[in-house]
DRENPA-3360 file (N, C-alpha, C; in nm, 2 decimals, always signed):
BEGIN
1 = MSLRIIKN = +0.09/-0.43/+3.22/+0.06/-0.57/+3.25/+0.20/-0.64/+3.28 ~ +0.20/-0.73/+3.37/+0.32/-0.80/+3.41/+0.37/-0.89/+3.30 ~ +0.50/-0.90/+3.30/+0.56/-0.99/+3.19/+0.53/-1.14/+3.22 ~ +0.50/-1.17/+3.35/+0.45/-1.31/+3.38/+0.32/-1.34/+3.30 ~ +0.23/-1.24/+3.30/+0.10/-1.26/+3.23/+0.13/-1.27/+3.08 ~ +0.22/-1.19/+3.03/+0.25/-1.19/+2.89/+0.31/-1.33/+2.85 ~ +0.40/-1.38/+2.94/+0.46/-1.51/+2.91/+0.35/-1.62/+2.91 ~ +0.25/-1.60/+3.00/+0.14/-1.70/+3.00/+0.06/-1.69/+2.87;
9 = VIRLKWQA = +0.04/-1.57/+2.82/-0.03/-1.55/+2.70/+0.04/-1.63/+2.59 ~ +0.17/-1.61/+2.58/+0.25/-1.68/+2.48/+0.24/-1.83/+2.50 ~ +0.25/-1.88/+2.62/+0.24/-2.02/+2.65/+0.11/-2.08/+2.60 ~ +0.00/-2.01/+2.64/-0.13/-2.06/+2.61/-0.16/-2.06/+2.46 ~ -0.11/-1.96/+2.39/-0.13/-1.95/+2.25/-0.06/-2.05/+2.17 ~ +0.07/-2.07/+2.20/+0.16/-2.15/+2.11/+0.17/-2.30/+2.17 ~ +0.16/-2.31/+2.30/+0.18/-2.45/+2.35/+0.04/-2.52/+2.36 ~ -0.05/-2.45/+2.43/-0.19/-2.50/+2.45/-0.28/-2.48/+2.33;
17 = QLSLEQIA = -0.24/-2.39/+2.24/-0.32/-2.36/+2.12/-0.46/-2.32/+2.15 ~ -0.47/-2.23/+2.25/-0.60/-2.18/+2.28/-0.64/-2.06/+2.20 ~ -0.77/-2.03/+2.18/-0.81/-1.91/+2.11/-0.79/-1.79/+2.19 ~ -0.80/-1.67/+2.13/-0.78/-1.54/+2.21/-0.88/-1.53/+2.32 ~ -1.01/-1.57/+2.29/-1.11/-1.56/+2.39/-1.08/-1.66/+2.51 ~ -1.04/-1.78/+2.48/-1.00/-1.87/+2.58/-0.89/-1.82/+2.67 ~ -0.79/-1.76/+2.61/-0.67/-1.71/+2.68/-0.72/-1.60/+2.77 ~ -0.80/-1.51/+2.72/-0.85/-1.39/+2.79/-0.93/-1.44/+2.91;
25 = STLGISKG = -1.02/-1.54/+2.89/-1.10/-1.59/+3.00/-1.01/-1.66/+3.11 ~ -0.91/-1.74/+3.06/-0.83/-1.81/+3.16/-0.74/-1.72/+3.24 ~ -0.69/-1.61/+3.18/-0.60/-1.52/+3.26/-0.68/-1.40/+3.32 ~ -0.80/-1.38/+3.29/-0.88/-1.27/+3.34/-0.84/-1.14/+3.29 ~ -0.80/-1.13/+3.16/-0.77/-1.01/+3.10/-0.85/-0.99/+2.97 ~ -0.84/-0.87/+2.91/-0.93/-0.85/+2.79/-0.87/-0.92/+2.67 ~ -0.96/-0.95/+2.58/-0.93/-1.01/+2.45/-0.83/-0.92/+2.37 ~ -0.86/-0.79/+2.38/-0.77/-0.69/+2.31/-0.63/-0.70/+2.36;
33 = AVAKYVSL = -0.61/-0.72/+2.49/-0.47/-0.73/+2.55/-0.41/-0.85/+2.50 ~ -0.48/-0.96/+2.49/-0.43/-1.09/+2.44/-0.39/-1.07/+2.30 ~ -0.47/-1.01/+2.21/-0.44/-0.99/+2.07/-0.32/-0.90/+2.05 ~ -0.31/-0.80/+2.14/-0.19/-0.71/+2.13/-0.06/-0.79/+2.15 ~ -0.06/-0.87/+2.26/+0.07/-0.95/+2.29/+0.09/-1.06/+2.19 ~ -0.01/-1.12/+2.14/+0.01/-1.23/+2.04/+0.07/-1.16/+1.91 ~ +0.02/-1.05/+1.88/+0.07/-0.97/+1.76/+0.21/-0.93/+1.78 ~ +0.25/-0.87/+1.90/+0.38/-0.83/+1.92/+0.48/-0.95/+1.92;
41 = TSVAGLDW = +0.43/-1.07/+1.97/+0.51/-1.19/+1.97/+0.53/-1.24/+1.83 ~ +0.43/-1.24/+1.75/+0.44/-1.28/+1.61/+0.53/-1.19/+1.53 ~ +0.52/-1.06/+1.54/+0.60/-0.97/+1.47/+0.75/-0.99/+1.51 ~ +0.78/-1.02/+1.64/+0.91/-1.04/+1.68/+0.96/-1.18/+1.64 ~ +0.88/-1.26/+1.59/+0.92/-1.40/+1.54/+0.94/-1.49/+1.66 ~ +0.86/-1.48/+1.77/+0.88/-1.56/+1.89/+0.77/-1.66/+1.90 ~ +0.80/-1.77/+1.97/+0.70/-1.87/+2.01/+0.74/-1.92/+2.15 ~ +0.65/-2.01/+2.20/+0.67/-2.06/+2.34/+0.81/-2.13/+2.35;
49 = ETVQDWSE = +0.84/-2.21/+2.26/+0.97/-2.29/+2.27/+1.09/-2.19/+2.28 ~ +1.08/-2.08/+2.21/+1.19/-1.98/+2.22/+1.20/-1.91/+2.35 ~ +1.08/-1.86/+2.40/+1.08/-1.77/+2.52/+1.06/-1.84/+2.66 ~ +1.04/-1.97/+2.66/+1.00/-2.03/+2.79/+1.11/-2.02/+2.90 ~ +1.24/-2.01/+2.86/+1.34/-2.00/+2.96/+1.40/-1.86/+2.97 ~ +1.34/-1.77/+2.90/+1.39/-1.63/+2.90/+1.36/-1.56/+3.03 ~ +1.44/-1.46/+3.06/+1.41/-1.38/+3.18/+1.31/-1.27/+3.13 ~ +1.25/-1.21/+3.23/+1.15/-1.11/+3.20/+1.21/-0.99/+3.12;
57 = QRLSTALQ = +1.34/-0.96/+3.16/+1.41/-0.85/+3.09/+1.43/-0.88/+2.95 ~ +1.47/-1.00/+2.92/+1.50/-1.04/+2.78/+1.37/-1.04/+2.70 ~ +1.26/-1.09/+2.75/+1.13/-1.09/+2.69/+1.08/-0.95/+2.66 ~ +1.10/-0.86/+2.76/+1.06/-0.72/+2.75/+1.13/-0.65/+2.64 ~ +1.26/-0.68/+2.63/+1.34/-0.62/+2.52/+1.30/-0.67/+2.38 ~ +1.27/-0.80/+2.37/+1.23/-0.86/+2.25/+1.10/-0.81/+2.20 ~ +1.01/-0.78/+2.29/+0.87/-0.73/+2.25/+0.86/-0.58/+2.23 ~ +0.97/-0.51/+2.25/+0.96/-0.36/+2.23/+0.96/-0.34/+2.08;
65 = PRAAPSQP = +0.85/-0.27/+2.03/+0.85/-0.24/+1.89/+0.97/-0.15/+1.85 ~ +1.03/-0.19/+1.74/+1.14/-0.12/+1.68/+1.09/+0.01/+1.62 ~ +1.15/+0.12/+1.66/+1.12/+0.25/+1.60/+1.18/+0.26/+1.46 ~ +1.10/+0.29/+1.37/+1.15/+0.31/+1.23/+1.23/+0.44/+1.22 ~ +1.34/+0.44/+1.15/+1.42/+0.56/+1.14/+1.33/+0.67/+1.08 ~ +1.33/+0.78/+1.14/+1.25/+0.89/+1.08/+1.32/+0.96/+0.97 ~ +1.26/+0.96/+0.86/+1.32/+1.03/+0.74/+1.25/+1.17/+0.73 ~ +1.32/+1.27/+0.68/+1.26/+1.40/+0.67/+1.15/+1.40/+0.56;
73 = FVEPDWSR = +1.06/+1.50/+0.57/+0.96/+1.52/+0.47/+1.02/+1.57/+0.34 ~ +0.96/+1.52/+0.23/+1.00/+1.57/+0.10/+0.94/+1.71/+0.09 ~ +1.02/+1.81/+0.07/+0.97/+1.95/+0.06/+0.93/+1.98/-0.08 ~ +0.80/+2.02/-0.10/+0.76/+2.06/-0.24/+0.83/+2.19/-0.28 ~ +0.83/+2.22/-0.41/+0.88/+2.34/-0.46/+0.77/+2.44/-0.44 ~ +0.78/+2.52/-0.32/+0.67/+2.60/-0.28/+0.65/+2.72/-0.38 ~ +0.76/+2.77/-0.44/+0.74/+2.88/-0.54/+0.66/+2.83/-0.66 ~ +0.69/+2.71/-0.71/+0.62/+2.65/-0.82/+0.47/+2.62/-0.78;
81 = MHRELDRK = +0.45/+2.58/-0.65/+0.31/+2.56/-0.61/+0.23/+2.69/-0.61 ~ +0.29/+2.80/-0.57/+0.22/+2.93/-0.57/+0.19/+2.97/-0.72 ~ +0.28/+2.95/-0.81/+0.26/+2.98/-0.95/+0.15/+2.89/-1.01 ~ +0.15/+2.76/-0.97/+0.04/+2.67/-1.02/-0.10/+2.71/-0.97 ~ -0.10/+2.77/-0.85/-0.23/+2.81/-0.79/-0.29/+2.93/-0.87 ~ -0.21/+3.00/-0.95/-0.26/+3.11/-1.03/-0.33/+3.06/-1.15 ~ -0.31/+2.93/-1.19/-0.38/+2.88/-1.30/-0.53/+2.85/-1.28 ~ -0.61/+2.87/-1.38/-0.75/+2.85/-1.36/-0.78/+2.70/-1.34;
89 = GMTLMLLW = -0.86/+2.68/-1.24/-0.90/+2.54/-1.21/-0.81/+2.47/-1.11 ~ -0.69/+2.52/-1.08/-0.60/+2.46/-1.00/-0.64/+2.48/-0.85 ~ -0.64/+2.37/-0.77/-0.67/+2.38/-0.63/-0.56/+2.32/-0.55 ~ -0.56/+2.35/-0.42/-0.46/+2.29/-0.33/-0.47/+2.14/-0.32 ~ -0.59/+2.09/-0.34/-0.61/+1.95/-0.34/-0.54/+1.88/-0.46 ~ -0.56/+1.94/-0.57/-0.49/+1.89/-0.69/-0.34/+1.90/-0.68 ~ -0.29/+2.01/-0.63/-0.15/+2.02/-0.61/-0.09/+1.92/-0.51 ~ -0.17/+1.90/-0.40/-0.12/+1.80/-0.30/-0.12/+1.66/-0.36;
97 = QKYVAAHP = -0.22/+1.63/-0.44/-0.23/+1.49/-0.50/-0.11/+1.47/-0.60 ~ -0.07/+1.58/-0.67/+0.04/+1.57/-0.76/+0.17/+1.55/-0.68 ~ +0.18/+1.62/-0.57/+0.30/+1.62/-0.48/+0.32/+1.48/-0.43 ~ +0.21/+1.42/-0.38/+0.21/+1.28/-0.32/+0.25/+1.18/-0.43 ~ +0.18/+1.19/-0.54/+0.21/+1.10/-0.65/+0.35/+1.11/-0.70 ~ +0.41/+1.23/-0.70/+0.55/+1.24/-0.75/+0.65/+1.18/-0.65 ~ +0.61/+1.15/-0.53/+0.71/+1.10/-0.43/+0.65/+0.98/-0.36 ~ +0.63/+0.87/-0.43/+0.56/+0.75/-0.37/+0.65/+0.69/-0.26;
105 = EGRTWRYT = +0.78/+0.70/-0.26/+0.86/+0.63/-0.16/+0.90/+0.73/-0.05 ~ +0.88/+0.86/-0.07/+0.92/+0.96/+0.02/+0.82/+0.99/+0.13 ~ +0.86/+1.05/+0.23/+0.77/+1.09/+0.34/+0.71/+1.23/+0.30 ~ +0.58/+1.23/+0.27/+0.51/+1.35/+0.22/+0.42/+1.40/+0.33 ~ +0.39/+1.53/+0.32/+0.30/+1.60/+0.41/+0.16/+1.54/+0.38 ~ +0.08/+1.53/+0.49/-0.07/+1.50/+0.47/-0.13/+1.63/+0.42 ~ -0.25/+1.62/+0.37/-0.32/+1.74/+0.31/-0.32/+1.86/+0.40 ~ -0.36/+1.84/+0.53/-0.38/+1.96/+0.61/-0.24/+2.02/+0.64;
113 = QFCEH = -0.14/+1.94/+0.66/+0.00/+1.99/+0.68/+0.04/+2.07/+0.56 ~ +0.02/+2.01/+0.44/+0.06/+2.07/+0.31/-0.01/+2.21/+0.30 ~ -0.14/+2.22/+0.33/-0.21/+2.35/+0.32/-0.15/+2.45/+0.42 ~ -0.11/+2.40/+0.54/-0.06/+2.50/+0.64/+0.08/+2.55/+0.60 ~ +0.16/+2.47/+0.54/+0.29/+2.51/+0.50/+0.28/+2.60/+0.37;
% end
C-alpha cells in the first residue's frame, strides 16, 4: 500500500476522527488494512500533528516494527529429563510444564520442539 494512503489513514483517524469503517469506505481499502495502520501508528506513538509534514521515507521508517532482540532458548538439563522419564507416572508433558514454569522470563521451547529435542 502506498505511503500516501497510509498518511491519509492517519489524517482521517486523528484529524477527522472517523471510524475504521468510514476510513475504509472513504479510501476504498479494507477495514483490516485501516486497523493495521492505525495500530502501527499508535504503537509508534504517532498522530496526524506529528506526521503531516513528514516525508514518505521518514514515515515508512517510523512505522517499521522494531525487531525484538532474539535471545537464545533456555536449554533444559537433558540428562536429568531422561532420568525423570524413568520415574513411574512421569510424562513428557509434565516435564515440559516444569521446564516452562522454572524459566518464566526465559525463552523456552514449545511442547513439540521440546519433544523433538
